[in-house]
C-alpha positions in Angstrom: 51.0 10.5 22.9 49.2 10.5 19.6 50.6 8.2 16.9 48.8 10.0 14.1 46.9 13.2 13.8 45.7 14.2 10.4 43.0 16.0 8.3 41.9 15.3 4.8 39.4 17.2 2.7 37.0 15.5 0.3 34.7 17.1 -2.3 31.9 14.9 -3.4 31.9 11.1 -3.2 33.8 10.1 -6.4 37.0 9.1 -4.5 35.7 8.6 -0.9 36.4 4.8 -0.7 40.0 5.3 -1.9 40.4 8.1 0.6 39.1 5.9 3.4 41.4 3.0 2.4 44.3 5.5 2.6 43.3 6.6 6.1 43.2 2.9 7.1 46.7 2.4 5.6 48.0 5.6 7.2 46.8 4.4 10.7 48.8 1.2 10.2 48.6 -2.2 11.9 47.0 -0.8 15.0 43.6 -0.7 13.3 43.8 -3.9 11.3 41.5 -5.8 13.7 38.8 -3.1 13.4 39.4 -2.0 9.7 36.0 -3.2 8.6 34.3 -1.2 11.4 36.3 1.9 10.6 35.6 1.7 6.9 31.9 1.3 7.5 31.8 4.2 10.0 33.7 6.6 7.7 31.7 5.6 4.6 28.4 6.3 6.4 29.6 9.5 8.0 31.0 10.8 4.7 27.8 9.9 2.8 25.7 11.6 5.5 27.9 14.7 5.3 27.6 14.8 1.5 23.8 14.1 1.1 22.4 15.8 4.2 25.0 18.4 5.3 26.3 19.6 1.9 23.1 19.0 0.0 24.8 16.8 -2.6 27.0 19.8 -3.6 30.4 18.5 -4.7 31.9 21.9 -4.5 31.5 22.0 -0.7 34.2 20.3 1.4 33.9 17.4 3.8 36.6 17.5 6.5 37.8 14.2 7.9 40.0 14.4 11.0 41.5 11.3 12.6 43.9 10.6 15.4 45.2 7.5 17.1 46.0 7.9 20.8 46.8 4.9 22.8 43.9 2.6 22.5 41.4 5.1 21.1 40.8 6.0 17.4 39.2 9.4 17.2 37.3 10.2 14.0 35.6 13.5 13.1 33.6 14.3 10.0 32.5 17.8 9.4 30.3 19.2 6.6 29.4 22.7 5.6 25.7 22.3 6.6 23.7 24.5 8.9 24.7 24.3 12.6 21.9 22.8 14.6 23.3 22.2 18.0 23.5 18.8 19.7 21.7 16.0 17.8 20.6 12.7 19.2 21.9 9.6 17.5 19.4 6.7 17.4 20.1 3.7 19.6 17.9 1.5 17.5 16.0 1.5 14.3 12.5 0.4 13.4 12.4 -3.1 11.9 10.3 -1.7 9.0 13.2 0.6 8.1 16.1 -1.9 8.2 16.1 -2.4 4.4 15.3 1.2 3.5 17.8 2.9 1.1 18.4 5.8 3.5 18.0 6.6 7.2 20.3 3.9 8.6 23.6 5.8 8.5 23.7 7.3 12.0 22.3 4.1 13.5 25.1 2.1 11.8 27.7 4.5 13.0 26.5 4.2 16.5 26.3 0.4 16.3 30.0 0.1 15.2 31.4 2.8 17.5 32.1 3.0 21.2 31.1 6.7 21.5 29.3 9.0 19.1 28.1 12.5 19.3 26.9 15.0 16.8 27.2 18.7 17.4 26.3 21.3 14.8 27.7 20.0 11.5 30.3 17.7 13.0 30.1 14.0 14.1 32.7 12.9 16.6 33.3 9.2 16.9 35.5 7.1 19.2 36.4 3.5 18.4 38.4 1.6 21.1 41.2 -0.6 19.6 41.1 -4.2 20.5 43.9 -5.5 22.7 46.9 -6.7 20.6 
């Protein structure tokens, strides 16, 4: 049975860190051991949605959906960008690009998640909770 199922909508990046902190608080003590991972995952997914999906247009919404069901945290970030079908998420990144300003977001999301898939303009992420 789901502990928490919610959706929040964000416009632009002005308040995204506070919104992410609110999601962590809302999910409660179940996610404390993985709070850093969740913050990083959501920050990268939201930034990707804003810059790439919404073309830096702060009038376009970014939808963040999250649910906690048993030992799985399910995250979904959707932008208003063009639907492009299934997209591969990189398993690694070239050493030359590690310090680049952009281009690492999807790699970081994959690295800190247990399952990631991107379909159309939505990234679906699963993070398994650590045993308590």
